[in-house]
matplotlib code that plots the C-alpha trace (Angstrom):
import matplotlib.pyplot as plt

x = [9.1, 8.1, 9.4, 6.0, 5.5, 8.5, 7.6, 4.0, 5.6, 7.9, 5.4, 3.1, 5.9, 6.7, 2.9, 2.9, 5.8, 4.2, 1.0, 3.0, 4.9, 1.6, 0.1, 3.1, 3.2, -0.5, -0.4, 2.4, 1.0, -2.5, -4.8, -4.7, -5.1, -6.5, -9.2, -7.2, -8.7, -6.9, -3.8, -4.7, -5.1, -2.7, -2.3, -2.4, -1.9, 1.8, 1.8, 4.8, 5.8, 4.7, 6.8, 5.6, 7.6, 7.0, 5.7, 1.7, 0.2, -3.5, -4.3, -7.3, -7.3, -8.5, -12.2, -13.7, -16.8, -19.6, -22.4, -23.1, -21.5, -19.6, -17.6, -19.9, -19.6, -20.0, -23.3, -24.7, -22.2, -22.5, -19.8, -19.8, -17.1, -15.4, -13.4, -13.1, -10.8, -7.6, -4.5, -3.6, -3.8, -1.7, -1.7, -3.7, -3.2, -6.2, -5.5, -7.1, -9.1, -11.0, -8.8, -7.4, -3.9, -3.8, -0.4, -0.8, 1.9, 3.5, 6.4, 9.4, 11.6, 13.9, 17.7, 19.1, 20.2, 18.8, 15.7, 16.1, 13.8, 11.6, 11.4, 10.3, 7.4, 6.7, 6.2, 4.1, 1.9, 1.4, 0.7, -2.2, -3.2, -3.3, 0.0, 2.7, 2.4, 2.1, 4.2, 3.6, 2.0, 4.0, 1.9, 0.0, -3.6, -5.9, -9.4, -11.6, -15.2, -16.2, -19.9, -19.3, -21.6, -19.0, -17.6, -14.8, -16.0, -12.7, -9.3, -6.0, -2.4, -0.7, 2.7, 4.2, 7.5, 8.2, 9.6, 6.8, 5.8, 3.8, 4.0, 3.4, 3.7, 3.2, 4.8, 6.2, 5.0, 7.0, 5.3, 7.6, 7.2, 8.5, 10.0, 10.9, 14.5, 14.5, 12.7, 12.1, 10.2, 8.7, 6.8, 3.1, 0.5, -2.9, -5.3, -2.9, -4.1, -0.7, 3.0, 5.3, 8.5, 11.1, 11.5, 14.5, 16.1, 16.3, 17.9, 18.4, 17.1, 17.7, 16.9, 18.3, 16.7, 13.7, 11.7, 9.6, 10.0, 6.9, 8.7, 6.3, 7.1, 5.3, 6.3, 6.9, 4.6, 6.8, 8.0, 11.6, 11.9, 10.6, 10.2, 10.4, 9.6, 11.9, 11.1, 13.9, 15.5, 14.1, 11.8, 14.6, 17.8, 18.1, 19.8, 22.7, 22.5, 24.7, 21.7, 20.0, 21.8, 19.7, 16.7, 13.8, 13.8, 12.3, 14.7, 14.6, 15.7, 16.3, 14.0, 16.4, 19.5, 18.8, 21.1, 19.6, 19.8, 17.8, 14.9, 14.2, 15.0, 14.2, 11.0, 10.3, 8.5, 6.8, 4.2, 1.6, 2.8, 0.6, 0.9, -1.4, -3.3, -3.4, 0.3, 1.8, 3.8, 4.7, 2.9, 3.3, 2.0, 4.4, 4.3, 5.9, 7.6, 6.4, 7.1, 6.2, 2.6, -0.8, -0.9, 2.4, 3.7, 1.1, 1.6, 1.3, 0.6, 3.2, 4.5, 7.9, 10.6, 13.5, 16.5, 14.4, 14.8, 12.0, 13.7, 13.6, 15.2, 16.3, 13.2, 9.7, 6.6, 9.0, 11.7, 10.6, 13.6, 13.5, 15.6, 15.8, 18.0, 21.9, 24.2, 22.0, 22.6, 21.2, 22.6, 20.2, 17.6, 17.2, 17.0, 13.5, 10.5, 7.5, 4.7, 1.6, -1.2, -1.3, -3.2, -3.5, -0.8, -0.4, -3.1, -0.6, -1.7, -0.5, -2.7, -3.0, -4.5, -6.2, -9.7, -10.5, -13.3, -17.0, -17.8, -18.2, -19.8, -19.0, -17.5, -15.0, -14.1, -10.6, -8.4, -6.7, -8.1, -6.0, -6.0, -5.5, -4.3, -4.9, -2.9, -1.5, -0.3, -2.6, -5.1, -8.2, -7.3, -7.1, -7.1, -9.1, -10.7, -10.5, -10.4, -10.5, -8.3, -10.0, -7.3, -7.9, -5.3, -3.1, -2.8, -4.7, -7.3, -10.2, -10.9, -10.6, -13.9, -14.5, -15.3, -15.4, -15.2, -16.6, -13.7, -13.7, -16.8, -18.6, -15.8, -13.0, -11.7, -10.5, -13.1, -10.6, -8.0, -7.4, -4.5, -3.8, -6.7, -7.3, -9.6, -11.1, -12.0, -15.6, -14.4, -15.4, -12.7, -11.3, -10.0, -7.6, -8.2, -5.3, -7.0, -10.5, -8.8, -11.0, -11.3, -13.9, -15.6, -16.8, -19.2, -22.4, -25.8, -27.1, -29.7, -27.2, -28.6, -26.4, -27.4, -24.8, -22.0, -20.5, -19.0, -15.6, -13.0, -11.3, -7.9, -4.8, -2.7, 0.6, 3.0, 5.7, 9.3, 11.2, 10.8]
y = [-5.3, -8.1, -11.5, -13.0, -10.3, -11.5, -15.2, -14.3, -12.4, -15.4, -18.2, -15.8, -15.5, -19.1, -19.9, -17.4, -19.0, -22.2, -21.0, -19.4, -22.8, -24.8, -22.6, -22.8, -26.7, -27.0, -24.8, -26.9, -29.9, -29.1, -30.4, -31.3, -28.0, -30.8, -33.3, -36.4, -36.9, -33.7, -35.7, -38.8, -39.7, -39.3, -35.8, -35.0, -31.6, -31.5, -28.7, -27.2, -29.4, -28.4, -30.4, -30.0, -29.6, -32.5, -35.6, -35.7, -38.2, -39.1, -42.9, -44.7, -46.8, -50.4, -51.3, -54.4, -55.6, -56.0, -58.3, -58.6, -55.4, -55.5, -52.9, -51.1, -52.6, -50.4, -50.0, -53.5, -55.7, -57.5, -58.1, -61.2, -62.7, -65.6, -66.5, -65.1, -65.9, -65.3, -64.0, -60.8, -62.0, -59.9, -61.5, -63.9, -66.4, -67.9, -71.4, -73.0, -75.3, -72.4, -72.8, -69.5, -69.4, -66.7, -65.3, -64.6, -62.4, -59.6, -57.7, -59.7, -58.5, -55.8, -56.3, -55.2, -51.9, -51.1, -48.8, -45.2, -42.5, -42.8, -46.3, -46.1, -43.8, -46.0, -49.0, -47.1, -45.8, -49.1, -50.8, -48.3, -49.3, -52.8, -53.9, -55.4, -55.9, -59.7, -62.2, -63.1, -66.3, -67.0, -69.5, -69.9, -71.1, -72.9, -71.9, -74.1, -73.2, -76.6, -76.1, -72.7, -70.8, -68.1, -69.2, -71.1, -74.0, -75.4, -74.6, -76.3, -75.1, -75.6, -74.4, -72.9, -72.1, -69.0, -65.6, -63.4, -64.3, -62.3, -62.7, -66.1, -67.3, -71.1, -72.0, -75.4, -77.1, -75.1, -72.7, -69.7, -67.8, -64.2, -64.2, -60.9, -61.8, -64.6, -66.2, -69.9, -72.6, -76.0, -78.3, -77.9, -79.6, -77.6, -79.7, -80.2, -79.1, -79.6, -79.3, -81.4, -81.0, -78.1, -75.0, -74.5, -71.1, -69.7, -66.2, -64.0, -60.9, -57.5, -57.7, -55.8, -52.5, -53.8, -50.3, -51.7, -55.6, -56.7, -58.7, -59.9, -61.9, -62.8, -65.2, -65.0, -66.4, -69.6, -69.5, -69.0, -65.6, -64.2, -60.4, -59.5, -56.4, -54.8, -51.6, -49.2, -49.4, -45.7, -42.7, -41.1, -42.4, -41.4, -44.5, -44.1, -45.2, -48.2, -49.6, -49.3, -51.6, -53.8, -52.2, -49.6, -51.9, -54.8, -57.5, -60.2, -63.8, -66.8, -69.3, -72.2, -70.7, -67.6, -65.3, -62.1, -58.5, -55.1, -54.7, -51.3, -49.0, -45.9, -47.2, -46.6, -49.1, -51.3, -53.7, -55.3, -56.4, -57.8, -58.6, -56.2, -58.6, -56.5, -55.7, -58.3, -55.5, -55.8, -53.2, -52.2, -50.0, -48.0, -46.0, -43.0, -40.8, -39.2, -35.8, -33.6, -32.7, -34.1, -33.1, -35.0, -37.4, -39.4, -43.1, -44.6, -47.2, -47.5, -50.2, -51.1, -50.5, -52.6, -50.6, -47.9, -45.2, -43.9, -41.3, -42.3, -41.1, -38.0, -37.3, -37.8, -37.9, -37.5, -35.2, -33.1, -32.6, -33.5, -30.9, -33.1, -35.7, -35.1, -35.3, -34.2, -36.2, -33.7, -35.6, -38.4, -36.0, -36.6, -39.9, -40.1, -42.0, -40.4, -43.0, -43.8, -42.8, -41.3, -42.9, -40.2, -38.9, -41.5, -44.0, -46.9, -48.5, -52.3, -54.7, -54.8, -57.2, -56.8, -57.5, -60.5, -59.5, -58.3, -60.9, -58.3, -55.6, -54.0, -50.7, -53.2, -55.1, -53.5, -52.1, -52.3, -53.1, -51.8, -52.2, -49.0, -49.8, -46.3, -43.3, -42.7, -39.3, -37.2, -34.8, -36.1, -39.6, -41.3, -45.0, -47.5, -48.7, -50.7, -48.6, -49.5, -47.8, -48.0, -48.8, -48.1, -49.8, -51.2, -47.9, -46.1, -43.6, -41.7, -41.6, -44.1, -45.6, -46.8, -50.5, -51.4, -48.5, -48.5, -49.9, -46.9, -46.6, -43.5, -42.7, -42.8, -46.0, -48.9, -51.7, -53.4, -52.4, -53.8, -55.2, -58.1, -58.2, -61.2, -62.3, -65.8, -68.5, -67.2, -63.5, -62.2, -60.1, -61.1, -59.1, -59.5, -57.6, -57.6, -55.9, -57.3, -60.8, -62.2, -62.1, -60.6, -61.6, -59.0, -60.5, -59.5, -60.9, -62.9, -60.3, -57.3, -55.2, -54.6, -50.9, -51.0, -49.9, -46.7, -44.6, -45.9, -43.3, -41.5, -42.5, -41.6, -38.8, -40.1, -41.5, -39.2, -41.1, -38.4, -35.0]
z = [96.7, 99.2, 98.7, 98.3, 95.4, 93.8, 93.9, 92.8, 89.5, 88.8, 89.0, 86.8, 84.3, 84.3, 83.8, 81.0, 79.0, 79.7, 77.8, 75.0, 74.4, 74.6, 72.1, 69.6, 70.2, 69.8, 66.7, 65.1, 65.9, 64.7, 62.8, 58.8, 56.5, 53.7, 54.0, 53.2, 49.8, 48.6, 48.8, 47.0, 43.5, 40.4, 41.1, 44.9, 46.6, 47.7, 50.1, 52.2, 55.0, 58.8, 61.1, 64.6, 67.5, 69.1, 67.6, 66.5, 68.5, 67.9, 68.5, 68.0, 71.4, 71.1, 71.4, 70.2, 67.9, 70.2, 69.5, 65.8, 64.9, 61.6, 59.2, 56.6, 53.0, 50.3, 48.5, 47.0, 49.0, 52.1, 54.9, 57.3, 59.6, 57.6, 61.0, 64.5, 67.4, 65.6, 67.3, 65.4, 61.7, 59.5, 55.9, 54.0, 51.3, 49.2, 47.8, 44.4, 46.7, 48.6, 51.9, 53.1, 54.9, 57.8, 59.0, 62.8, 64.2, 66.1, 65.9, 67.1, 70.1, 69.7, 69.9, 73.4, 73.3, 69.7, 71.1, 70.6, 71.6, 68.5, 68.9, 72.3, 71.3, 68.5, 71.0, 73.2, 70.5, 68.7, 72.3, 72.6, 69.2, 69.4, 68.0, 70.5, 74.0, 74.0, 72.0, 68.9, 67.7, 65.0, 63.2, 59.7, 60.6, 57.5, 57.2, 55.5, 54.3, 53.3, 52.9, 50.8, 53.0, 53.4, 56.8, 57.7, 60.0, 60.1, 61.3, 61.8, 62.8, 59.3, 60.9, 64.4, 65.5, 62.8, 63.6, 62.9, 60.0, 57.3, 53.5, 51.9, 48.4, 46.9, 43.8, 42.5, 45.4, 48.1, 50.3, 50.7, 53.9, 54.8, 58.4, 59.9, 59.5, 56.5, 53.6, 54.4, 52.4, 52.9, 50.6, 50.7, 48.5, 48.5, 50.4, 53.3, 56.9, 58.9, 57.7, 59.7, 57.6, 59.2, 56.8, 55.0, 54.8, 51.4, 52.2, 55.2, 55.6, 57.2, 60.9, 64.0, 65.0, 63.0, 63.0, 60.2, 60.9, 58.5, 55.6, 52.5, 49.4, 46.1, 43.5, 39.6, 37.5, 36.9, 40.6, 39.7, 41.2, 44.7, 45.3, 48.9, 50.6, 53.3, 55.0, 56.5, 59.6, 60.5, 59.8, 57.9, 58.3, 61.5, 63.0, 60.3, 56.5, 57.5, 59.3, 56.0, 54.0, 51.8, 53.2, 52.4, 49.0, 47.1, 46.4, 43.9, 44.9, 43.1, 44.6, 44.2, 45.4, 47.5, 45.2, 45.1, 44.3, 44.7, 42.3, 43.4, 46.1, 48.0, 49.0, 52.6, 53.9, 51.1, 52.3, 50.0, 46.5, 43.6, 40.1, 37.8, 35.8, 32.5, 32.0, 34.6, 36.4, 40.0, 42.1, 45.8, 48.3, 50.3, 53.7, 53.6, 56.3, 59.5, 61.4, 58.3, 59.5, 59.3, 55.3, 54.4, 53.2, 51.2, 51.2, 47.7, 45.2, 42.3, 40.0, 40.4, 38.0, 37.9, 39.1, 40.0, 42.6, 44.7, 47.0, 50.6, 52.4, 50.9, 48.6, 48.4, 45.6, 42.5, 44.1, 46.7, 49.1, 52.8, 54.4, 57.4, 55.8, 56.3, 54.8, 51.5, 48.2, 45.2, 42.8, 43.4, 42.8, 38.9, 39.0, 41.6, 40.0, 41.0, 42.2, 40.2, 42.9, 46.2, 49.0, 51.7, 54.6, 57.4, 56.1, 56.7, 53.5, 53.9, 52.1, 48.2, 45.8, 42.2, 41.4, 39.1, 37.1, 37.8, 40.5, 43.4, 40.7, 37.8, 39.4, 40.9, 37.9, 37.3, 40.0, 43.3, 46.8, 49.6, 53.3, 55.0, 58.8, 59.8, 61.3, 64.6, 64.2, 62.0, 63.0, 62.2, 61.7, 58.1, 56.9, 58.9, 56.0, 52.8, 49.6, 45.7, 43.2, 39.5, 37.0, 33.1, 30.8, 33.5, 35.5, 38.3, 37.1, 39.0, 42.6, 44.8, 46.4, 50.1, 50.1, 53.6, 56.3, 60.2, 61.8, 64.1, 66.6, 67.5, 69.8, 67.4, 69.0, 66.9, 66.7, 63.9, 61.9, 58.0, 57.0, 54.2, 51.6, 49.3, 46.5, 47.4, 44.9, 44.7, 43.7, 47.3, 49.1, 52.1, 55.1, 57.6, 60.8, 63.1, 66.0, 65.8, 65.4, 62.6, 58.9, 57.3, 53.9, 51.4, 48.6, 46.2, 47.1, 44.5, 43.8, 43.3, 40.8, 37.6, 37.9, 40.9, 38.1, 38.3, 35.1, 33.8, 34.8, 32.3, 31.0, 33.4, 32.6, 31.1, 33.7, 34.9, 35.4, 37.4, 38.5]

ax = plt.figure().add_subplot(projection="3d")
ax.plot(x, y, z, "-o")
ax.set_aspect("equal")
plt.show()
C-alpha cells in the first residue's frame, strides 16, 4: 500500500476517534433531562447522577443594563433602581431610619501555591461571569433616601479598608462585619454616615484556599450570639479534609469574647441566613455540589438545627451517597438531616430574607425571598432571578413564585445577577445586583388591587429529620 494511503487512513482513524470522543463528551455534558422546577419544592425529583466526562460550562457572559432597562417585576409590583454606579455590591443591611448599607466586595487574592486545576477553571468561569478580575472595593457604602421617593439621592463611604466584606449585623451599638478571614466589630449609631474608629477583631475565620470565600453573619435577638456561615474549601473535599476544618458549617460565636463552636455542619456553602418570624428559627440557603450533571444536586433552603449534620461531603439531600468522595463514611448516613426545601440545581441561591406582612401584596405576606445568582454549569441555565417561597406555620410549602426576572437578555447574557436581598423600612424588597452594579427596589404601586392575592398553599408535609 502506498505511503500516502496509509497516512490518509491513519488521519481518518484519528478523525473518527475524535468524533466519537466528542459525541461521548457532548452526551455526558448535555442538557438537563428535567425542568428546573421539577427539582424544587418540598418533594423534589432526585434522579441518578450523570457526571460529565468534562466540566459542563454554560456561562452567561456579562452584558449591561442599557438605557432604562430593568428586571421584570411580578404582576402587581414595580421595580426601579434604588442606587446605581456601585462596585460589585454583594450584600445589604437595611437600617431602622431607612438608610441602607451595601457591602461592595469581590474575592480576595488566593494564597500563593493554593490554586489547583479546578480552582483555575473556577477563576476563568467567574471572570467570564463578572466576578473577579479586578481588586475588591473592600468597603461598606451607606445609601440614603431622605425624601422617600424610592431612590437613594445621597451616599457615603461608611467604612473602607476591609477584607472582602459581605455579611453585616447590627446589635447593641456594634456593627459586625464578616470579612473573608474574620468577624470584626466597630461602634455604630444609626444615622452616622462615616465610621472613623478602627474595627476590632472578634474571631478569626477559616481562610486559605478560599474556594468559597463569602462569609455571612446574623445576630441573635439579644445580640449576645453571632451566627456565621463558612463555606467549604472545595467541591467535595478534593483538597483533603484537613483543609475543611471548621468549614462547610455555621458557627455560633459569643459576640463579646469571640468564643465559638460549630452550630451545624455538613453545609457545603451556606450563604444567606435569616430568622423565620413565626417560629424564631434560623434558616439558611445552601449551594450544593457540582459535577453530577445538570439535574443534580439541588441547592436548598432549610432551618438549621443545633448539632445538625446535613451531609456534605459524603451525602446530599438527606442521605443520597456521593460515591466520588473517598474514603467513604457510611456510619454518618443515619444522622443526615434532609433539607426543608429544594431550590433547583446550580441556581446559586445566595440571598435570603423573610417577608414582613402584606406590604408588597397578600401573596407575599408569609415566606422567604431568595436571590438566585445563577448557574455557570447547567444546560439550560438556572437561577438568575429572585424567587419567593411561601410559608405556612413557619415551614415552606407550595411552589416558588418568580418575583424578579429578566436578568438574562434575549441572547442569554447577564445584564445583572441578584445576590443579597433585604426588606426596607417601607416593606419594599431591595436586591443587590453585583454584575449590574446597582441595587433594585421592588415595591407595590399605591393602587395595587387586592385581587393580586393567590390561593394560600396547603400545609406542608411532616418534616423528615433523617433518611
